[in-house]
mmCIF file of the protein (N, C-alpha, C, O) and its ligand, coordinates in Angstrom:
data_MODEL
# 
_entry.id   MODEL 
# 
loop_
_entity.id 
_entity.type 
_entity.pdbx_number_of_molecules 
1 polymer     1 
2 non-polymer 1 
# 
_entity_poly.entity_id                      1 
_entity_poly.type                           'polypeptide(L)' 
_entity_poly.nstd_linkage                   no 
_entity_poly.nstd_monomer                   no 
_entity_poly.pdbx_seq_one_letter_code       MSESDMKYLCRTCKKKCDDIPKHMMSVHNFSKTVVESQLKANPNCYNNSFEIIE 
_entity_poly.pdbx_seq_one_letter_code_can   MSESDMKYLCRTCKKKCDDIPKHMMSVHNFSKTVVESQLKANPNCYNNSFEIIE 
_entity_poly.pdbx_strand_id                 A 
# 
loop_
_entity_poly_seq.entity_id 
_entity_poly_seq.num 
_entity_poly_seq.mon_id 
_entity_poly_seq.hetero 
1 1  MET n 
1 2  SER n 
1 3  GLU n 
1 4  SER n 
1 5  ASP n 
1 6  MET n 
1 7  LYS n 
1 8  TYR n 
1 9  LEU n 
1 10 CYS n 
1 11 ARG n 
1 12 THR n 
1 13 CYS n 
1 14 LYS n 
1 15 LYS n 
1 16 LYS n 
1 17 CYS n 
1 18 ASP n 
1 19 ASP n 
1 20 ILE n 
1 21 PRO n 
1 22 LYS n 
1 23 HIS n 
1 24 MET n 
1 25 MET n 
1 26 SER n 
1 27 VAL n 
1 28 HIS n 
1 29 ASN n 
1 30 PHE n 
1 31 SER n 
1 32 LYS n 
1 33 THR n 
1 34 VAL n 
1 35 VAL n 
1 36 GLU n 
1 37 SER n 
1 38 GLN n 
1 39 LEU n 
1 40 LYS n 
1 41 ALA n 
1 42 ASN n 
1 43 PRO n 
1 44 ASN n 
1 45 CYS n 
1 46 TYR n 
1 47 ASN n 
1 48 ASN n 
1 49 SER n 
1 50 PHE n 
1 51 GLU n 
1 52 ILE n 
1 53 ILE n 
1 54 GLU n 
# 
loop_
_struct_asym.id 
_struct_asym.entity_id 
A 1 
B 2 
# 
loop_
_chem_comp.id 
_chem_comp.type 
_chem_comp.mon_nstd_flag 
ALA 'L-peptide linking' y 
ARG 'L-peptide linking' y 
ASN 'L-peptide linking' y 
ASP 'L-peptide linking' y 
CYS 'L-peptide linking' y 
GLN 'L-peptide linking' y 
GLU 'L-peptide linking' y 
HIS 'L-peptide linking' y 
ILE 'L-peptide linking' y 
LEU 'L-peptide linking' y 
LYS 'L-peptide linking' y 
MET 'L-peptide linking' y 
PHE 'L-peptide linking' y 
PRO 'L-peptide linking' y 
SER 'L-peptide linking' y 
THR 'L-peptide linking' y 
TYR 'L-peptide linking' y 
VAL 'L-peptide linking' y 
ZN  non-polymer         . 
# 
_pdbx_entity_nonpoly.entity_id   2 
_pdbx_entity_nonpoly.name        ? 
_pdbx_entity_nonpoly.comp_id     ZN 
# 
_pdbx_nonpoly_scheme.asym_id         B 
_pdbx_nonpoly_scheme.entity_id       2 
_pdbx_nonpoly_scheme.mon_id          ZN 
_pdbx_nonpoly_scheme.ndb_seq_num     1 
_pdbx_nonpoly_scheme.pdb_seq_num     101 
_pdbx_nonpoly_scheme.auth_seq_num    101 
_pdbx_nonpoly_scheme.pdb_mon_id      ZN 
_pdbx_nonpoly_scheme.auth_mon_id     ZN 
_pdbx_nonpoly_scheme.pdb_strand_id   A 
_pdbx_nonpoly_scheme.pdb_ins_code    . 
# 
loop_
_atom_site.group_PDB 
_atom_site.id 
_atom_site.type_symbol 
_atom_site.label_atom_id 
_atom_site.label_alt_id 
_atom_site.label_comp_id 
_atom_site.label_asym_id 
_atom_site.label_entity_id 
_atom_site.label_seq_id 
_atom_site.pdbx_PDB_ins_code 
_atom_site.Cartn_x 
_atom_site.Cartn_y 
_atom_site.Cartn_z 
_atom_site.occupancy 
_atom_site.B_iso_or_equiv 
_atom_site.pdbx_formal_charge 
_atom_site.auth_seq_id 
_atom_site.auth_comp_id 
_atom_site.auth_asym_id 
_atom_site.auth_atom_id 
_atom_site.pdbx_PDB_model_num 
ATOM   1   N  N  . MET A 1 1  ? -6.213 7.557  15.992 1.00 0.00 ? 1   MET A N  1 
ATOM   2   C  CA . MET A 1 1  ? -5.445 7.324  17.223 1.00 0.00 ? 1   MET A CA 1 
ATOM   3   C  C  . MET A 1 1  ? -6.205 7.888  18.421 1.00 0.00 ? 1   MET A C  1 
ATOM   4   O  O  . MET A 1 1  ? -6.637 9.041  18.410 1.00 0.00 ? 1   MET A O  1 
ATOM   5   N  N  . SER A 1 2  ? -6.359 7.077  19.430 1.00 0.00 ? 2   SER A N  1 
ATOM   6   C  CA . SER A 1 2  ? -7.126 7.524  20.584 1.00 0.00 ? 2   SER A CA 1 
ATOM   7   C  C  . SER A 1 2  ? -6.231 8.172  21.634 1.00 0.00 ? 2   SER A C  1 
ATOM   8   O  O  . SER A 1 2  ? -5.009 8.021  21.600 1.00 0.00 ? 2   SER A O  1 
ATOM   9   N  N  . GLU A 1 3  ? -6.831 8.874  22.540 1.00 0.00 ? 3   GLU A N  1 
ATOM   10  C  CA . GLU A 1 3  ? -6.113 9.579  23.606 1.00 0.00 ? 3   GLU A CA 1 
ATOM   11  C  C  . GLU A 1 3  ? -5.276 8.604  24.436 1.00 0.00 ? 3   GLU A C  1 
ATOM   12  O  O  . GLU A 1 3  ? -4.210 8.972  24.931 1.00 0.00 ? 3   GLU A O  1 
ATOM   13  N  N  . SER A 1 4  ? -5.745 7.373  24.592 1.00 0.00 ? 4   SER A N  1 
ATOM   14  C  CA . SER A 1 4  ? -5.047 6.407  25.441 1.00 0.00 ? 4   SER A CA 1 
ATOM   15  C  C  . SER A 1 4  ? -3.748 5.910  24.827 1.00 0.00 ? 4   SER A C  1 
ATOM   16  O  O  . SER A 1 4  ? -2.922 5.313  25.518 1.00 0.00 ? 4   SER A O  1 
ATOM   17  N  N  . ASP A 1 5  ? -3.561 6.151  23.535 1.00 0.00 ? 5   ASP A N  1 
ATOM   18  C  CA . ASP A 1 5  ? -2.306 5.761  22.898 1.00 0.00 ? 5   ASP A CA 1 
ATOM   19  C  C  . ASP A 1 5  ? -1.186 6.755  23.187 1.00 0.00 ? 5   ASP A C  1 
ATOM   20  O  O  . ASP A 1 5  ? -0.015 6.474  22.931 1.00 0.00 ? 5   ASP A O  1 
ATOM   21  N  N  . MET A 1 6  ? -1.548 7.902  23.715 1.00 0.00 ? 6   MET A N  1 
ATOM   22  C  CA . MET A 1 6  ? -0.564 8.940  23.950 1.00 0.00 ? 6   MET A CA 1 
ATOM   23  C  C  . MET A 1 6  ? 0.228  8.631  25.215 1.00 0.00 ? 6   MET A C  1 
ATOM   24  O  O  . MET A 1 6  ? -0.339 8.502  26.300 1.00 0.00 ? 6   MET A O  1 
ATOM   25  N  N  . LYS A 1 7  ? 1.544  8.514  25.063 1.00 0.00 ? 7   LYS A N  1 
ATOM   26  C  CA . LYS A 1 7  ? 2.372  8.049  26.175 1.00 0.00 ? 7   LYS A CA 1 
ATOM   27  C  C  . LYS A 1 7  ? 3.196  9.144  26.830 1.00 0.00 ? 7   LYS A C  1 
ATOM   28  O  O  . LYS A 1 7  ? 3.657  8.994  27.961 1.00 0.00 ? 7   LYS A O  1 
ATOM   29  N  N  . TYR A 1 8  ? 3.380  10.245 26.114 1.00 0.00 ? 8   TYR A N  1 
ATOM   30  C  CA . TYR A 1 8  ? 4.273  11.282 26.633 1.00 0.00 ? 8   TYR A CA 1 
ATOM   31  C  C  . TYR A 1 8  ? 3.576  12.632 26.666 1.00 0.00 ? 8   TYR A C  1 
ATOM   32  O  O  . TYR A 1 8  ? 2.794  12.966 25.776 1.00 0.00 ? 8   TYR A O  1 
ATOM   33  N  N  . LEU A 1 9  ? 3.867  13.395 27.693 1.00 0.00 ? 9   LEU A N  1 
ATOM   34  C  CA . LEU A 1 9  ? 3.348  14.754 27.778 1.00 0.00 ? 9   LEU A CA 1 
ATOM   35  C  C  . LEU A 1 9  ? 4.527  15.711 27.640 1.00 0.00 ? 9   LEU A C  1 
ATOM   36  O  O  . LEU A 1 9  ? 5.480  15.661 28.418 1.00 0.00 ? 9   LEU A O  1 
ATOM   37  N  N  . CYS A 1 10 ? 4.446  16.575 26.647 1.00 0.00 ? 10  CYS A N  1 
ATOM   38  C  CA . CYS A 1 10 ? 5.524  17.535 26.409 1.00 0.00 ? 10  CYS A CA 1 
ATOM   39  C  C  . CYS A 1 10 ? 5.421  18.664 27.431 1.00 0.00 ? 10  CYS A C  1 
ATOM   40  O  O  . CYS A 1 10 ? 4.385  19.317 27.553 1.00 0.00 ? 10  CYS A O  1 
ATOM   41  N  N  . ARG A 1 11 ? 6.520  18.883 28.164 1.00 0.00 ? 11  ARG A N  1 
ATOM   42  C  CA . ARG A 1 11 ? 6.507  19.942 29.180 1.00 0.00 ? 11  ARG A CA 1 
ATOM   43  C  C  . ARG A 1 11 ? 6.508  21.335 28.551 1.00 0.00 ? 11  ARG A C  1 
ATOM   44  O  O  . ARG A 1 11 ? 6.113  22.311 29.189 1.00 0.00 ? 11  ARG A O  1 
ATOM   45  N  N  . THR A 1 12 ? 6.945  21.419 27.324 1.00 0.00 ? 12  THR A N  1 
ATOM   46  C  CA . THR A 1 12 ? 7.034  22.710 26.651 1.00 0.00 ? 12  THR A CA 1 
ATOM   47  C  C  . THR A 1 12 ? 5.671  23.188 26.192 1.00 0.00 ? 12  THR A C  1 
ATOM   48  O  O  . THR A 1 12 ? 5.267  24.310 26.498 1.00 0.00 ? 12  THR A O  1 
ATOM   49  N  N  . CYS A 1 13 ? 4.957  22.339 25.456 1.00 0.00 ? 13  CYS A N  1 
ATOM   50  C  CA . CYS A 1 13 ? 3.693  22.784 24.871 1.00 0.00 ? 13  CYS A CA 1 
ATOM   51  C  C  . CYS A 1 13 ? 2.480  22.134 25.535 1.00 0.00 ? 13  CYS A C  1 
ATOM   52  O  O  . CYS A 1 13 ? 1.339  22.444 25.191 1.00 0.00 ? 13  CYS A O  1 
ATOM   53  N  N  . LYS A 1 14 ? 2.727  21.233 26.485 1.00 0.00 ? 14  LYS A N  1 
ATOM   54  C  CA . LYS A 1 14 ? 1.652  20.563 27.236 1.00 0.00 ? 14  LYS A CA 1 
ATOM   55  C  C  . LYS A 1 14 ? 0.752  19.707 26.348 1.00 0.00 ? 14  LYS A C  1 
ATOM   56  O  O  . LYS A 1 14 ? -0.408 19.461 26.680 1.00 0.00 ? 14  LYS A O  1 
ATOM   57  N  N  . LYS A 1 15 ? 1.289  19.261 25.230 1.00 0.00 ? 15  LYS A N  1 
ATOM   58  C  CA . LYS A 1 15 ? 0.528  18.360 24.368 1.00 0.00 ? 15  LYS A CA 1 
ATOM   59  C  C  . LYS A 1 15 ? 1.014  16.941 24.570 1.00 0.00 ? 15  LYS A C  1 
ATOM   60  O  O  . LYS A 1 15 ? 2.166  16.703 24.932 1.00 0.00 ? 15  LYS A O  1 
ATOM   61  N  N  . LYS A 1 16 ? 0.106  16.000 24.327 1.00 0.00 ? 16  LYS A N  1 
ATOM   62  C  CA . LYS A 1 16 ? 0.468  14.595 24.448 1.00 0.00 ? 16  LYS A CA 1 
ATOM   63  C  C  . LYS A 1 16 ? 0.894  14.048 23.098 1.00 0.00 ? 16  LYS A C  1 
ATOM   64  O  O  . LYS A 1 16 ? 0.443  14.511 22.050 1.00 0.00 ? 16  LYS A O  1 
ATOM   65  N  N  . CYS A 1 17 ? 1.774  13.050 23.144 1.00 0.00 ? 17  CYS A N  1 
ATOM   66  C  CA . CYS A 1 17 ? 2.187  12.416 21.908 1.00 0.00 ? 17  CYS A CA 1 
ATOM   67  C  C  . CYS A 1 17 ? 2.603  10.982 22.194 1.00 0.00 ? 17  CYS A C  1 
ATOM   68  O  O  . CYS A 1 17 ? 2.769  10.592 23.350 1.00 0.00 ? 17  CYS A O  1 
ATOM   69  N  N  . ASP A 1 18 ? 2.768  10.201 21.136 1.00 0.00 ? 18  ASP A N  1 
ATOM   70  C  CA . ASP A 1 18 ? 3.232  8.823  21.334 1.00 0.00 ? 18  ASP A CA 1 
ATOM   71  C  C  . ASP A 1 18 ? 4.608  8.613  20.719 1.00 0.00 ? 18  ASP A C  1 
ATOM   72  O  O  . ASP A 1 18 ? 5.171  7.521  20.801 1.00 0.00 ? 18  ASP A O  1 
ATOM   73  N  N  . ASP A 1 19 ? 5.144  9.651  20.110 1.00 0.00 ? 19  ASP A N  1 
ATOM   74  C  CA . ASP A 1 19 ? 6.423  9.520  19.426 1.00 0.00 ? 19  ASP A CA 1 
ATOM   75  C  C  . ASP A 1 19 ? 7.172  10.847 19.569 1.00 0.00 ? 19  ASP A C  1 
ATOM   76  O  O  . ASP A 1 19 ? 6.819  11.847 18.944 1.00 0.00 ? 19  ASP A O  1 
ATOM   77  N  N  . ILE A 1 20 ? 8.196  10.833 20.393 1.00 0.00 ? 20  ILE A N  1 
ATOM   78  C  CA . ILE A 1 20 ? 8.906  12.080 20.710 1.00 0.00 ? 20  ILE A CA 1 
ATOM   79  C  C  . ILE A 1 20 ? 9.584  12.703 19.483 1.00 0.00 ? 20  ILE A C  1 
ATOM   80  O  O  . ILE A 1 20 ? 9.396  13.892 19.226 1.00 0.00 ? 20  ILE A O  1 
ATOM   81  N  N  . PRO A 1 21 ? 10.366 11.933 18.721 1.00 0.00 ? 21  PRO A N  1 
ATOM   82  C  CA . PRO A 1 21 ? 10.986 12.560 17.537 1.00 0.00 ? 21  PRO A CA 1 
ATOM   83  C  C  . PRO A 1 21 ? 9.957  13.173 16.589 1.00 0.00 ? 21  PRO A C  1 
ATOM   84  O  O  . PRO A 1 21 ? 10.166 14.261 16.051 1.00 0.00 ? 21  PRO A O  1 
ATOM   85  N  N  . LYS A 1 22 ? 8.852  12.468 16.393 1.00 0.00 ? 22  LYS A N  1 
ATOM   86  C  CA . LYS A 1 22 ? 7.803  12.991 15.511 1.00 0.00 ? 22  LYS A CA 1 
ATOM   87  C  C  . LYS A 1 22 ? 7.206  14.272 16.075 1.00 0.00 ? 22  LYS A C  1 
ATOM   88  O  O  . LYS A 1 22 ? 6.922  15.214 15.334 1.00 0.00 ? 22  LYS A O  1 
ATOM   89  N  N  . HIS A 1 23 ? 7.020  14.301 17.385 1.00 0.00 ? 23  HIS A N  1 
ATOM   90  C  CA . HIS A 1 23 ? 6.482  15.491 18.042 1.00 0.00 ? 23  HIS A CA 1 
ATOM   91  C  C  . HIS A 1 23 ? 7.432  16.679 17.863 1.00 0.00 ? 23  HIS A C  1 
ATOM   92  O  O  . HIS A 1 23 ? 6.993  17.784 17.544 1.00 0.00 ? 23  HIS A O  1 
ATOM   93  N  N  . MET A 1 24 ? 8.719  16.455 18.067 1.00 0.00 ? 24  MET A N  1 
ATOM   94  C  CA . MET A 1 24 ? 9.695  17.536 17.922 1.00 0.00 ? 24  MET A CA 1 
ATOM   95  C  C  . MET A 1 24 ? 9.667  18.109 16.504 1.00 0.00 ? 24  MET A C  1 
ATOM   96  O  O  . MET A 1 24 ? 9.829  19.312 16.298 1.00 0.00 ? 24  MET A O  1 
ATOM   97  N  N  . MET A 1 25 ? 9.458  17.223 15.538 1.00 0.00 ? 25  MET A N  1 
ATOM   98  C  CA . MET A 1 25 ? 9.441  17.677 14.148 1.00 0.00 ? 25  MET A CA 1 
ATOM   99  C  C  . MET A 1 25 ? 8.132  18.367 13.783 1.00 0.00 ? 25  MET A C  1 
ATOM   100 O  O  . MET A 1 25 ? 8.137  19.440 13.179 1.00 0.00 ? 25  MET A O  1 
ATOM   101 N  N  . SER A 1 26 ? 7.007  17.748 14.152 1.00 0.00 ? 26  SER A N  1 
ATOM   102 C  CA . SER A 1 26 ? 5.727  18.293 13.692 1.00 0.00 ? 26  SER A CA 1 
ATOM   103 C  C  . SER A 1 26 ? 5.245  19.473 14.517 1.00 0.00 ? 26  SER A C  1 
ATOM   104 O  O  . SER A 1 26 ? 4.645  20.401 13.975 1.00 0.00 ? 26  SER A O  1 
ATOM   105 N  N  . VAL A 1 27 ? 5.500  19.453 15.831 1.00 0.00 ? 27  VAL A N  1 
ATOM   106 C  CA . VAL A 1 27 ? 4.988  20.532 16.687 1.00 0.00 ? 27  VAL A CA 1 
ATOM   107 C  C  . VAL A 1 27 ? 6.019  21.642 16.889 1.00 0.00 ? 27  VAL A C  1 
ATOM   108 O  O  . VAL A 1 27 ? 5.673  22.823 16.912 1.00 0.00 ? 27  VAL A O  1 
ATOM   109 N  N  . HIS A 1 28 ? 7.285  21.254 17.034 1.00 0.00 ? 28  HIS A N  1 
ATOM   110 C  CA . HIS A 1 28 ? 8.300  22.257 17.335 1.00 0.00 ? 28  HIS A CA 1 
ATOM   111 C  C  . HIS A 1 28 ? 9.190  22.602 16.140 1.00 0.00 ? 28  HIS A C  1 
ATOM   112 O  O  . HIS A 1 28 ? 10.178 23.324 16.268 1.00 0.00 ? 28  HIS A O  1 
ATOM   113 N  N  . ASN A 1 29 ? 8.822  22.079 15.001 1.00 0.00 ? 29  ASN A N  1 
ATOM   114 C  CA . ASN A 1 29 ? 9.508  22.419 13.753 1.00 0.00 ? 29  ASN A CA 1 
ATOM   115 C  C  . ASN A 1 29 ? 11.003 22.099 13.756 1.00 0.00 ? 29  ASN A C  1 
ATOM   116 O  O  . ASN A 1 29 ? 11.791 22.782 13.101 1.00 0.00 ? 29  ASN A O  1 
ATOM   117 N  N  . PHE A 1 30 ? 11.388 21.057 14.497 1.00 0.00 ? 30  PHE A N  1 
ATOM   118 C  CA . PHE A 1 30 ? 12.765 20.574 14.425 1.00 0.00 ? 30  PHE A CA 1 
ATOM   119 C  C  . PHE A 1 30 ? 12.902 19.789 13.130 1.00 0.00 ? 30  PHE A C  1 
ATOM   120 O  O  . PHE A 1 30 ? 11.986 19.069 12.732 1.00 0.00 ? 30  PHE A O  1 
ATOM   121 N  N  . SER A 1 31 ? 14.042 19.928 12.477 1.00 0.00 ? 31  SER A N  1 
ATOM   122 C  CA . SER A 1 31 ? 14.244 19.135 11.268 1.00 0.00 ? 31  SER A CA 1 
ATOM   123 C  C  . SER A 1 31 ? 14.631 17.712 11.652 1.00 0.00 ? 31  SER A C  1 
ATOM   124 O  O  . SER A 1 31 ? 15.179 17.465 12.727 1.00 0.00 ? 31  SER A O  1 
ATOM   125 N  N  . LYS A 1 32 ? 14.333 16.787 10.752 1.00 0.00 ? 32  LYS A N  1 
ATOM   126 C  CA . LYS A 1 32 ? 14.657 15.385 10.976 1.00 0.00 ? 32  LYS A CA 1 
ATOM   127 C  C  . LYS A 1 32 ? 16.159 15.215 11.246 1.00 0.00 ? 32  LYS A C  1 
ATOM   128 O  O  . LYS A 1 32 ? 16.563 14.423 12.098 1.00 0.00 ? 32  LYS A O  1 
ATOM   129 N  N  . THR A 1 33 ? 16.959 15.957 10.519 1.00 0.00 ? 33  THR A N  1 
ATOM   130 C  CA . THR A 1 33 ? 18.414 15.887 10.681 1.00 0.00 ? 33  THR A CA 1 
ATOM   131 C  C  . THR A 1 33 ? 18.832 16.291 12.088 1.00 0.00 ? 33  THR A C  1 
ATOM   132 O  O  . THR A 1 33 ? 19.676 15.641 12.703 1.00 0.00 ? 33  THR A O  1 
ATOM   133 N  N  . VAL A 1 34 ? 18.240 17.362 12.591 1.00 0.00 ? 34  VAL A N  1 
ATOM   134 C  CA . VAL A 1 34 ? 18.572 17.852 13.934 1.00 0.00 ? 34  VAL A CA 1 
ATOM   135 C  C  . VAL A 1 34 ? 18.149 16.836 14.988 1.00 0.00 ? 34  VAL A C  1 
ATOM   136 O  O  . VAL A 1 34 ? 18.924 16.502 15.884 1.00 0.00 ? 34  VAL A O  1 
ATOM   137 N  N  . VAL A 1 35 ? 16.915 16.348 14.877 1.00 0.00 ? 35  VAL A N  1 
ATOM   138 C  CA . VAL A 1 35 ? 16.408 15.383 15.849 1.00 0.00 ? 35  VAL A CA 1 
ATOM   139 C  C  . VAL A 1 35 ? 17.279 14.121 15.858 1.00 0.00 ? 35  VAL A C  1 
ATOM   140 O  O  . VAL A 1 35 ? 17.643 13.611 16.917 1.00 0.00 ? 35  VAL A O  1 
ATOM   141 N  N  . GLU A 1 36 ? 17.598 13.637 14.677 1.00 0.00 ? 36  GLU A N  1 
ATOM   142 C  CA . GLU A 1 36 ? 18.395 12.412 14.588 1.00 0.00 ? 36  GLU A CA 1 
ATOM   143 C  C  . GLU A 1 36 ? 19.805 12.609 15.146 1.00 0.00 ? 36  GLU A C  1 
ATOM   144 O  O  . GLU A 1 36 ? 20.330 11.723 15.821 1.00 0.00 ? 36  GLU A O  1 
ATOM   145 N  N  . SER A 1 37 ? 20.417 13.751 14.873 1.00 0.00 ? 37  SER A N  1 
ATOM   146 C  CA . SER A 1 37 ? 21.773 13.948 15.373 1.00 0.00 ? 37  SER A CA 1 
ATOM   147 C  C  . SER A 1 37 ? 21.781 14.169 16.882 1.00 0.00 ? 37  SER A C  1 
ATOM   148 O  O  . SER A 1 37 ? 22.725 13.766 17.563 1.00 0.00 ? 37  SER A O  1 
ATOM   149 N  N  . GLN A 1 38 ? 20.735 14.806 17.408 1.00 0.00 ? 38  GLN A N  1 
ATOM   150 C  CA . GLN A 1 38 ? 20.644 14.989 18.863 1.00 0.00 ? 38  GLN A CA 1 
ATOM   151 C  C  . GLN A 1 38 ? 20.448 13.654 19.574 1.00 0.00 ? 38  GLN A C  1 
ATOM   152 O  O  . GLN A 1 38 ? 21.054 13.396 20.614 1.00 0.00 ? 38  GLN A O  1 
ATOM   153 N  N  . LEU A 1 39 ? 19.588 12.808 18.996 1.00 0.00 ? 39  LEU A N  1 
ATOM   154 C  CA . LEU A 1 39 ? 19.346 11.506 19.607 1.00 0.00 ? 39  LEU A CA 1 
ATOM   155 C  C  . LEU A 1 39 ? 20.566 10.605 19.491 1.00 0.00 ? 39  LEU A C  1 
ATOM   156 O  O  . LEU A 1 39 ? 20.815 9.767  20.357 1.00 0.00 ? 39  LEU A O  1 
ATOM   157 N  N  . LYS A 1 40 ? 21.311 10.780 18.432 1.00 0.00 ? 40  LYS A N  1 
ATOM   158 C  CA . LYS A 1 40 ? 22.528 9.993  18.252 1.00 0.00 ? 40  LYS A CA 1 
ATOM   159 C  C  . LYS A 1 40 ? 23.581 10.407 19.280 1.00 0.00 ? 40  LYS A C  1 
ATOM   160 O  O  . LYS A 1 40 ? 24.285 9.565  19.838 1.00 0.00 ? 40  LYS A O  1 
ATOM   161 N  N  . ALA A 1 41 ? 23.677 11.708 19.519 1.00 0.00 ? 41  ALA A N  1 
ATOM   162 C  CA . ALA A 1 41 ? 24.630 12.226 20.496 1.00 0.00 ? 41  ALA A CA 1 
ATOM   163 C  C  . ALA A 1 41 ? 24.226 11.831 21.916 1.00 0.00 ? 41  ALA A C  1 
ATOM   164 O  O  . ALA A 1 41 ? 25.076 11.518 22.749 1.00 0.00 ? 41  ALA A O  1 
ATOM   165 N  N  . ASN A 1 42 ? 22.933 11.850 22.176 1.00 0.00 ? 42  ASN A N  1 
ATOM   166 C  CA . ASN A 1 42 ? 22.425 11.488 23.505 1.00 0.00 ? 42  ASN A CA 1 
ATOM   167 C  C  . ASN A 1 42 ? 20.997 10.968 23.380 1.00 0.00 ? 42  ASN A C  1 
ATOM   168 O  O  . ASN A 1 42 ? 20.057 11.750 23.232 1.00 0.00 ? 42  ASN A O  1 
ATOM   169 N  N  . PRO A 1 43 ? 20.834 9.637  23.442 1.00 0.00 ? 43  PRO A N  1 
ATOM   170 C  CA . PRO A 1 43 ? 19.501 9.046  23.267 1.00 0.00 ? 43  PRO A CA 1 
ATOM   171 C  C  . PRO A 1 43 ? 18.486 9.519  24.310 1.00 0.00 ? 43  PRO A C  1 
ATOM   172 O  O  . PRO A 1 43 ? 17.278 9.396  24.111 1.00 0.00 ? 43  PRO A O  1 
ATOM   173 N  N  . ASN A 1 44 ? 18.994 10.066 25.432 1.00 0.00 ? 44  ASN A N  1 
ATOM   174 C  CA . ASN A 1 44 ? 18.073 10.532 26.482 1.00 0.00 ? 44  ASN A CA 1 
ATOM   175 C  C  . ASN A 1 44 ? 17.866 12.039 26.468 1.00 0.00 ? 44  ASN A C  1 
ATOM   176 O  O  . ASN A 1 44 ? 17.341 12.611 27.424 1.00 0.00 ? 44  ASN A O  1 
ATOM   177 N  N  . CYS A 1 45 ? 18.277 12.671 25.391 1.00 0.00 ? 45  CYS A N  1 
ATOM   178 C  CA . CYS A 1 45 ? 18.304 14.133 25.402 1.00 0.00 ? 45  CYS A CA 1 
ATOM   179 C  C  . CYS A 1 45 ? 16.925 14.779 25.558 1.00 0.00 ? 45  CYS A C  1 
ATOM   180 O  O  . CYS A 1 45 ? 16.830 15.925 25.998 1.00 0.00 ? 45  CYS A O  1 
ATOM   181 N  N  . TYR A 1 46 ? 15.858 14.061 25.204 1.00 0.00 ? 46  TYR A N  1 
ATOM   182 C  CA . TYR A 1 46 ? 14.528 14.662 25.336 1.00 0.00 ? 46  TYR A CA 1 
ATOM   183 C  C  . TYR A 1 46 ? 13.798 14.204 26.595 1.00 0.00 ? 46  TYR A C  1 
ATOM   184 O  O  . TYR A 1 46 ? 12.676 14.634 26.863 1.00 0.00 ? 46  TYR A O  1 
ATOM   185 N  N  . ASN A 1 47 ? 14.440 13.331 27.364 1.00 0.00 ? 47  ASN A N  1 
ATOM   186 C  CA . ASN A 1 47 ? 13.731 12.770 28.517 1.00 0.00 ? 47  ASN A CA 1 
ATOM   187 C  C  . ASN A 1 47 ? 13.238 13.812 29.516 1.00 0.00 ? 47  ASN A C  1 
ATOM   188 O  O  . ASN A 1 47 ? 12.155 13.675 30.085 1.00 0.00 ? 47  ASN A O  1 
ATOM   189 N  N  . ASN A 1 48 ? 14.044 14.859 29.724 1.00 0.00 ? 48  ASN A N  1 
ATOM   190 C  CA . ASN A 1 48 ? 13.639 15.889 30.678 1.00 0.00 ? 48  ASN A CA 1 
ATOM   191 C  C  . ASN A 1 48 ? 12.534 16.784 30.136 1.00 0.00 ? 48  ASN A C  1 
ATOM   192 O  O  . ASN A 1 48 ? 11.872 17.496 30.891 1.00 0.00 ? 48  ASN A O  1 
ATOM   193 N  N  . SER A 1 49 ? 12.341 16.744 28.834 1.00 0.00 ? 49  SER A N  1 
ATOM   194 C  CA . SER A 1 49 ? 11.335 17.599 28.224 1.00 0.00 ? 49  SER A CA 1 
ATOM   195 C  C  . SER A 1 49 ? 9.958  16.942 28.165 1.00 0.00 ? 49  SER A C  1 
ATOM   196 O  O  . SER A 1 49 ? 8.954  17.592 27.874 1.00 0.00 ? 49  SER A O  1 
ATOM   197 N  N  . PHE A 1 50 ? 9.933  15.635 28.447 1.00 0.00 ? 50  PHE A N  1 
ATOM   198 C  CA . PHE A 1 50 ? 8.661  14.913 28.373 1.00 0.00 ? 50  PHE A CA 1 
ATOM   199 C  C  . PHE A 1 50 ? 8.383  14.164 29.656 1.00 0.00 ? 50  PHE A C  1 
ATOM   200 O  O  . PHE A 1 50 ? 9.289  13.638 30.302 1.00 0.00 ? 50  PHE A O  1 
ATOM   201 N  N  . GLU A 1 51 ? 7.119  14.126 30.009 1.00 0.00 ? 51  GLU A N  1 
ATOM   202 C  CA . GLU A 1 51 ? 6.663  13.373 31.160 1.00 0.00 ? 51  GLU A CA 1 
ATOM   203 C  C  . GLU A 1 51 ? 6.031  12.100 30.629 1.00 0.00 ? 51  GLU A C  1 
ATOM   204 O  O  . GLU A 1 51 ? 5.240  12.145 29.686 1.00 0.00 ? 51  GLU A O  1 
ATOM   205 N  N  . ILE A 1 52 ? 6.368  10.978 31.218 1.00 0.00 ? 52  ILE A N  1 
ATOM   206 C  CA . ILE A 1 52 ? 5.744  9.724  30.777 1.00 0.00 ? 52  ILE A CA 1 
ATOM   207 C  C  . ILE A 1 52 ? 4.411  9.569  31.476 1.00 0.00 ? 52  ILE A C  1 
ATOM   208 O  O  . ILE A 1 52 ? 4.317  9.665  32.699 1.00 0.00 ? 52  ILE A O  1 
ATOM   209 N  N  . ILE A 1 53 ? 3.374  9.327  30.675 1.00 0.00 ? 53  ILE A N  1 
ATOM   210 C  CA . ILE A 1 53 ? 2.028  9.178  31.220 1.00 0.00 ? 53  ILE A CA 1 
ATOM   211 C  C  . ILE A 1 53 ? 1.806  7.715  31.562 1.00 0.00 ? 53  ILE A C  1 
ATOM   212 O  O  . ILE A 1 53 ? 1.927  6.849  30.695 1.00 0.00 ? 53  ILE A O  1 
ATOM   213 N  N  . GLU A 1 54 ? 1.489  7.437  32.790 1.00 0.00 ? 54  GLU A N  1 
ATOM   214 C  CA . GLU A 1 54 ? 1.284  6.040  33.197 1.00 0.00 ? 54  GLU A CA 1 
ATOM   215 C  C  . GLU A 1 54 ? -0.101 5.563  32.818 1.00 0.00 ? 54  GLU A C  1 
ATOM   216 O  O  . GLU A 1 54 ? -0.452 4.413  33.082 1.00 0.00 ? 54  GLU A O  1 
HETATM 217 ZN ZN . ZN  B 2 .  ? 5.778  19.894 22.542 1.00 0.00 2 101 ZN  A ZN 1 
# 
């Protein structure tokens, strides 16, 4: 995966990623269950935590 595929910049750890749920799980050690239930409760819940890279 190349750098240009990275679409989001995490404001917490300043790392780039292309998949927010995956980033929360692999970098921030969120469990899949937690990520899924948070997104179900509010699909935009991570929007403030990530910057979209144009
Ligand atoms: Zn992060």
